[in-house]
N, C-alpha and C positions, 0 to 999 in steps of 0.2 A: 424563509432563508434558503438560499441556494447552497446546499452543503458541498457540492462539487467545488464551487469557487471559493467558499469559505475555508475548507480544509486544505485546499491547494495553496491558497495565499498564506495560510498559517505555516505550512511546511516550508515554503520558499522563504518566508521571513526568518524562520529559524536557521535555515542554511545561510542566509545573508549575514546573520549575526555571529557565525562561527569564526573563531580565531584560526589563524593558519595552522597552528599546532593541533587543532581539533581534527583536522582531516586525516591525521595519522593514527587516530584512536580507533579501536575496534568498534564496529557497529553491532546491532542486534541480529544481523544476517550472518550466518555461519560462513567464515572464510573471507568476509568482506570488511575492509576498513571503511571509515566514514567517506573517504574520497571515492571508493568504489560504489557505495550506495548513492552518492550524489550523481555519479556518472549514470547509474541505472535510472535515476529520476529524469535525467535528460532524455534517455531512451524512451521512458514512459511518456514524456511530453510529446516526443516525435510520434509515438503510437497514437496518441489522442488526435494530433493534427491529421495524420494519415487516415485514421478511421472516420473522423468527422467529414473528411473530403472524399469519402467512398460511399456514396449513396447506394442503397440496395433496394431491390424490388421483392415482392412476395411477403408472406407472413413471417414474423419473427420466429426463429428456431431456438433462441435462448432468451432468458430474462436476467435480471440483476442477480438472481441466486443460481440459476442453472448455468450461467456463464462460466462459473468456476469449475475447474477439474480438481476434485478433492481426493487427496491420498492421505495415507497415514505415515508417510516417510518424509521427515524434514530434509531440506536441501543440505548438501555437504560442501557446496562451493566448488565441486569438481566438475559440474556440468560444463560442456564446451562453451555455451553462451555465457555462463557465469564467469568462466575463466577469461573469455574475451572482454567482458566488462572490466575486469581487473587490469588487463593490459591497456585498454582504452583510457582508464582513469589515470594510470601511471604516465601515459603519454602527455597529459596536460601539464605535468610538472609543477606549475604554479597554481596554488589553490584559487587565486583570483580569476584565473581563466575558467575554472569550473564554475565558480559563482557567476561570472558573466554569462556563460553559455546557458546555465540554468535559468537565469533571470530573463535572458533574451527569448529563448524558445518556450520557457515556461509561461511567460506573460502572453505569448501568442496562443498557447494552448488554452490558457484561461479565458482569453477573449473569444476564441472559437467555441468554447463551451457555453459562453453567455449568448452568442449570436445564433447558434444552431436551433432549428425547429425541433423541439424535444419530441414531437410526435412522429417525426420522420424516421425512416429506417436506415441503418448503416451496416456495413459489412466488415467483419474482422475475424481472423482465424478460421475462415470458411463458414462462419455462422452469420445470422442476421439478428440484430437487436434493434429496438427503438433507441434513438439517441438518448432518451431519458434513462432507460435501463442501463445503457452502456456507461453513461456518466455516473450513475449510481454505484456501479462497481468500483469506480475510482475513489469514491468516498472511503470505501474499505481499504483500497490500495494506499491512498495518501495517509490514512490514519495509522495503519499498521507500519508503514515505512517511517512515519513520524516517530512512533515508538522505537523503531530500530535506530533511528538517527540519534536519539537522546539516551540510548541504553547505557552508554558509558561516558556520557558528557557530565559536566558539573551539574549539580542540582538546580542551578540558576537557569539552565536551558529551558526554553518554553516547551511545555507539554502540548499534545494535540488538543484541539478544542473539545470541550465536554460534549457538545452536540454531535460531533463526529464520532466520538467514542461511543455514545449511546446508540447512534444509528448503526454503527459497525457491529456492536454487540447484538443488536436486534437481528441484523442480517445473518450473523454467524449462528445465532440460535435457530433461525428458520432453516438454515442450511443443515444444521445438526438435527433438527426436528425435536429439540429439547431445550429447556431453559437452564442456564447456569444458576447456581444457588444465589439467593438474594443477598447473601453475605459477601459475595464477590463484587468488587468494584468493576466498573466497565473495563478499566485498563487491565485488571487481573484476569477477567474473563477472556479478553482477547489474547493476552500473553500466554496463559495456560492453554486456552482452547486451540490456539494455532501452533503450539509446541515451542513457543519462544522462551518459556521457562517451565521447569517441572513443577507440578503442584506440591505443596507441603503435605505432610501426613494429615493434618487437619483438613486441608482443602480436598484431598483425595477422599477422605471419609465423607465429606459433605457432597462430593460429586456423585457418589454411589455408582450406579451402572454407567452413567455418562462417562465417568473417568476411564472405564475400560475401553471406550471408543476413541479416546484422545491419542494423538492430536488430529485436528482437521487442518491439513496443510493445503492451502489454496494456491492453485497455479493457473 
């Protein structure tokens, strides 16, 4: 299974099913409404297209794990780029336009991911990765943002695919250099591990020393 395509298609399908009123709900990203998150997904899709059209020479300098800049400080929504995303999202006004733009450019990004030579190298953020490793990072990106999307939506909203959750948990554990307790679901490991929610007292006890290192904020 191509998890890049699978998780991306699932996320786009969930956006397509949103009611207009859902766009004004908060998302799981601090300071962002659902409409802001969807606008960010459009920017993500543009990044995929740009990167896959930017071949690079030389050996890779990053892989699917070292691609991420890891900090312990969750975003506040006050970063200039975050604030720009909010303004761009508001400029759409009609949620149908956001849906259309995501479907349009998102479909193109999905096709580009299917057509690229996964062994080739691409350049992004001043680094070189294989296309396969670059697209693997987006399995984590799509999965986390799918959780963000449905964080405050009705329970009927589609959750991220189980395969994407499991792969993202495995990636996060390798980034952390430690496994989350077996009692944690994949979703809970990702939410707690990336600081999207605080652990309960019982979860903190089960985390032990790993809990003192949380969160792992991926940027």
